[in-house]
Residue frames as a rotation matrix with the C-alpha (Angstrom) as fourth column:
MET 1
0.566 0.825 -0.004 0.01
0.825 -0.566 0.004 0.00
0.001 -0.005 -1.000 0.01
ASN 2
0.230 -0.569 -0.789 2.92
0.326 -0.719 0.614 2.34
-0.917 -0.399 0.021 0.73
GLU 3
-0.774 -0.576 0.263 4.01
0.402 -0.126 0.907 2.31
-0.489 0.808 0.329 -2.93
THR 4
-0.207 0.795 0.570 0.46
0.925 -0.031 0.380 2.88
0.319 0.605 -0.729 -4.18
ILE 5
0.671 0.430 -0.603 -0.07
0.651 -0.732 0.202 5.84
-0.354 -0.529 -0.771 -1.83
ARG 6
-0.155 -0.822 -0.549 3.23
0.211 -0.570 0.794 7.33
-0.965 0.007 0.262 -2.94
GLU 7
-0.757 -0.066 0.650 2.28
0.645 0.077 0.760 6.93
-0.100 0.995 -0.016 -6.60
LEU 8
0.276 0.935 0.221 -1.04
0.916 -0.326 0.236 8.66
0.293 0.137 -0.946 -5.96
LEU 9
0.483 -0.201 -0.852 0.78
0.448 -0.780 0.438 11.43
-0.752 -0.593 -0.287 -4.13
LYS 10
-0.622 -0.782 0.041 3.08
0.389 -0.263 0.883 11.91
-0.680 0.565 0.467 -7.13
LYS 11
-0.606 0.437 0.665 0.10
0.746 0.020 0.666 12.22
0.277 0.899 -0.338 -9.47
HIS 12
0.219 0.946 0.240 -2.28
0.693 -0.323 0.644 14.27
0.687 0.025 -0.727 -7.35
ALA 13
0.472 0.008 -0.882 -0.54
0.844 -0.293 0.449 16.10
-0.255 -0.956 -0.145 -4.48
GLY 14
0.729 -0.199 0.655 1.53
0.296 -0.771 -0.564 18.59
0.617 0.605 -0.504 -6.43
LEU 15
0.808 -0.492 -0.325 4.38
0.300 -0.132 0.945 18.42
-0.508 -0.861 0.041 -3.91
GLN 16
0.811 -0.566 -0.149 7.57
-0.537 -0.618 -0.575 20.30
0.233 0.546 -0.805 -4.68
VAL 17
-0.146 -0.844 0.517 9.70
-0.915 0.314 0.254 17.51
-0.376 -0.436 -0.818 -3.20
ASP 18
-0.515 -0.130 -0.847 10.47
-0.553 0.806 0.212 13.95
0.655 0.578 -0.487 -4.29
VAL 19
0.479 0.817 0.322 7.70
-0.806 0.264 0.529 11.83
0.347 -0.513 0.785 -2.82
ASP 20
0.665 -0.267 -0.698 10.00
0.201 0.963 -0.176 8.81
0.719 -0.023 0.694 -2.65
ALA 21
-0.421 -0.906 0.040 12.42
0.282 -0.173 -0.944 10.76
0.862 -0.386 0.328 -0.45
ILE 22
-0.093 0.482 0.871 9.77
-0.759 -0.601 0.252 11.76
0.645 -0.638 0.421 2.09
ASP 23
-0.978 -0.204 0.045 9.83
-0.170 0.652 -0.739 9.86
0.121 -0.730 -0.672 5.37
GLY 24
-0.501 0.826 -0.258 6.56
0.570 0.539 0.620 8.02
0.651 0.164 -0.741 6.09
GLY 25
0.079 0.514 -0.854 5.88
0.983 -0.181 -0.018 10.22
-0.164 -0.839 -0.519 9.10
ALA 26
-0.868 -0.485 -0.106 6.83
0.458 -0.864 0.208 13.54
-0.192 0.132 0.972 7.46
ASP 27
-0.094 0.834 -0.543 4.22
0.251 -0.508 -0.824 16.29
-0.963 -0.214 -0.162 7.41
LEU 28
-0.287 0.043 0.957 2.85
0.947 0.165 0.276 16.42
-0.146 0.985 -0.088 3.86
TYR 29
0.805 0.587 0.091 1.33
0.593 -0.802 -0.075 19.86
0.029 0.114 -0.993 4.46
ALA 30
0.515 -0.717 -0.470 4.78
-0.114 -0.601 0.791 21.19
-0.850 -0.353 -0.391 5.36
ALA 31
-0.482 -0.696 0.531 6.02
0.399 0.365 0.841 19.59
-0.780 0.618 0.102 2.12
GLY 32
-0.912 0.076 -0.403 3.46
-0.330 -0.720 0.611 21.60
-0.244 0.690 0.682 0.16
LEU 33
-0.673 0.735 0.082 0.22
0.707 0.608 0.363 19.64
0.217 0.302 -0.928 0.20
SER 34
-0.874 0.433 0.221 -2.62
-0.444 -0.896 0.001 22.14
0.198 -0.097 0.975 -0.22
SER 35
-0.410 0.822 0.395 -6.24
-0.350 0.258 -0.901 21.71
-0.842 -0.507 0.182 0.82
PHE 36
0.412 0.549 -0.727 -7.25
-0.869 -0.002 -0.495 21.47
-0.273 0.836 0.477 -2.83
ALA 37
-0.269 -0.611 -0.745 -4.59
-0.764 0.606 -0.221 18.81
0.586 0.510 -0.630 -3.52
SER 38
-0.885 -0.034 0.465 -5.68
-0.372 0.651 -0.661 16.83
-0.281 -0.758 -0.589 -0.47
VAL 39
0.140 0.987 0.080 -9.19
-0.551 0.145 -0.822 16.65
-0.823 0.071 0.564 -1.93
GLN 40
0.388 -0.087 -0.918 -7.79
-0.891 0.221 -0.397 15.51
0.238 0.971 0.008 -5.29
LEU 41
-0.689 -0.713 -0.131 -5.71
-0.613 0.670 -0.419 12.93
0.386 -0.208 -0.899 -3.45
MET 42
-0.555 0.568 0.608 -8.70
-0.432 0.428 -0.794 11.73
-0.711 -0.703 0.008 -1.45
LEU 43
0.494 0.783 -0.378 -10.75
-0.723 0.128 -0.679 11.25
-0.483 0.609 0.629 -4.65
ALA 44
0.077 -0.566 -0.821 -7.89
-0.828 0.423 -0.369 9.32
0.556 0.708 -0.436 -6.26
ILE 45
-0.871 -0.371 0.323 -7.53
-0.492 0.654 -0.574 7.09
0.002 -0.659 -0.752 -3.19
GLU 46
-0.124 0.911 0.394 -11.29
-0.538 0.272 -0.798 6.44
-0.834 -0.311 0.456 -3.11
GLU 47
0.597 0.358 -0.718 -11.24
-0.801 0.215 -0.559 5.47
-0.045 0.909 0.415 -6.78
HIS 48
-0.227 -0.798 -0.558 -8.12
-0.763 0.502 -0.408 3.31
0.606 0.333 -0.722 -6.58
PHE 49
-0.969 -0.212 0.125 -9.10
-0.238 0.679 -0.695 1.40
0.063 -0.703 -0.708 -3.44
ASP 50
-0.361 0.919 -0.159 -12.87
0.083 0.202 0.976 1.47
0.929 0.339 -0.150 -4.14
VAL 51
-0.410 0.206 -0.889 -13.59
0.912 0.089 -0.400 3.04
-0.003 -0.974 -0.225 -0.76
GLU 52
0.254 0.464 0.849 -15.39
0.301 -0.872 0.386 6.10
0.919 0.157 -0.361 0.53
PHE 53
-0.816 -0.575 -0.066 -13.97
0.285 -0.300 -0.910 8.27
0.503 -0.761 0.409 3.26
PRO 54
0.187 0.876 -0.445 -16.50
0.937 -0.023 0.348 8.70
0.295 -0.482 -0.825 6.06
ASP 55
0.632 0.141 0.762 -17.08
0.102 -0.990 0.098 12.27
0.768 0.016 -0.640 7.20
SER 56
0.974 -0.224 0.023 -15.26
-0.042 -0.081 0.996 11.54
-0.221 -0.971 -0.088 10.45
MET 57
0.262 -0.925 0.275 -12.04
0.706 0.378 0.599 10.91
-0.658 0.038 0.752 8.48
LEU 58
0.383 -0.083 0.920 -12.26
0.769 -0.522 -0.368 13.97
0.511 0.849 -0.136 6.25
ASN 59
0.978 -0.141 -0.156 -9.73
-0.007 -0.762 0.648 16.01
-0.210 -0.632 -0.746 8.18
ARG 60
0.543 -0.833 -0.105 -6.16
-0.755 -0.429 -0.497 17.22
0.369 0.349 -0.862 8.00
LYS 61
0.051 -0.511 0.858 -5.00
-0.818 0.472 0.329 14.48
-0.573 -0.719 -0.394 10.38
SER 62
0.654 0.297 0.696 -6.01
0.033 0.907 -0.419 11.73
-0.756 0.297 0.583 7.92
PHE 63
0.868 -0.311 0.388 -3.71
0.416 0.028 -0.909 13.18
0.272 0.950 0.154 5.22
GLN 64
0.861 -0.509 -0.013 -0.94
-0.378 -0.657 0.652 14.49
-0.341 -0.556 -0.758 7.46
SER 65
-0.228 -0.974 0.006 1.66
-0.822 0.196 0.534 11.94
-0.521 0.117 -0.846 6.32
VAL 66
-0.335 0.035 -0.942 2.09
-0.689 0.673 0.270 8.84
0.643 0.739 -0.201 4.19
ASP 67
-0.948 -0.067 -0.311 1.80
0.148 0.772 -0.618 6.75
0.282 -0.631 -0.722 7.35
ALA 68
-0.646 0.759 -0.080 -1.43
-0.281 -0.334 -0.900 8.56
-0.710 -0.559 0.429 8.33
ILE 69
-0.098 0.608 -0.788 -2.95
-0.995 -0.068 0.071 7.96
-0.010 0.791 0.611 4.90
ILE 70
-0.584 -0.184 -0.791 -2.05
-0.313 0.950 0.011 4.27
0.749 0.254 -0.612 5.10
ARG 71
-0.964 0.252 -0.090 -3.64
0.175 0.340 -0.924 4.01
-0.202 -0.906 -0.372 8.58
THR 72
-0.413 0.853 -0.319 -6.76
-0.632 -0.520 -0.574 5.78
-0.655 -0.035 0.754 7.35
VAL 73
-0.095 0.345 -0.934 -7.20
-0.919 0.329 0.216 3.63
0.382 0.879 0.286 4.25
THR 74
-0.805 -0.244 -0.541 -6.49
-0.051 0.937 -0.347 0.49
0.591 -0.252 -0.766 6.27
ALA 75
-0.843 0.537 0.034 -9.15
-0.068 -0.043 -0.997 1.50
-0.534 -0.842 0.073 8.84
ILE 76
-0.133 0.830 -0.542 -11.69
-0.906 -0.323 -0.273 2.10
-0.402 0.455 0.795 6.08
THR 77
-0.204 0.026 -0.979 -10.99
-0.702 0.693 0.165 -1.20
0.683 0.720 -0.123 4.34
GLU 78
-0.955 -0.138 -0.261 -11.04
0.079 0.732 -0.676 -3.10
0.285 -0.667 -0.689 7.64
ASP 79
-0.620 0.785 -0.006 -14.37
-0.386 -0.312 -0.868 -1.50
-0.683 -0.536 0.496 8.58
ARG 80
-0.053 0.586 -0.809 -15.74
-0.997 0.011 0.074 -2.54
0.052 0.810 0.584 5.20
LYS 81
-0.613 -0.248 -0.750 -14.72
-0.302 0.951 -0.068 -6.16
0.730 0.185 -0.657 5.81
VAL 82
-0.968 0.246 -0.046 -16.53
0.121 0.298 -0.947 -6.20
-0.219 -0.922 -0.318 9.15
ALA 83
-0.393 0.864 -0.315 -19.73
-0.640 -0.503 -0.581 -4.67
-0.660 -0.027 0.751 7.72
């Protein structure tokens, strides 16, 4: 999932830094992720993983870092398995 998230970041986040060089816990907003780009990223993630972000996860914290995005997508997919 890490590689997939990084590929989606490359395509949709508009970061001015090399996504592959970013530490998993690094702040993506500090690296240049804008609010608009985070929405584009969210839509790309939803399409790629065939998930829908619940309102409770539509916040800055969910997209703060690569690790945070992975945790968020994992939580959504796990919740879907249970339901």
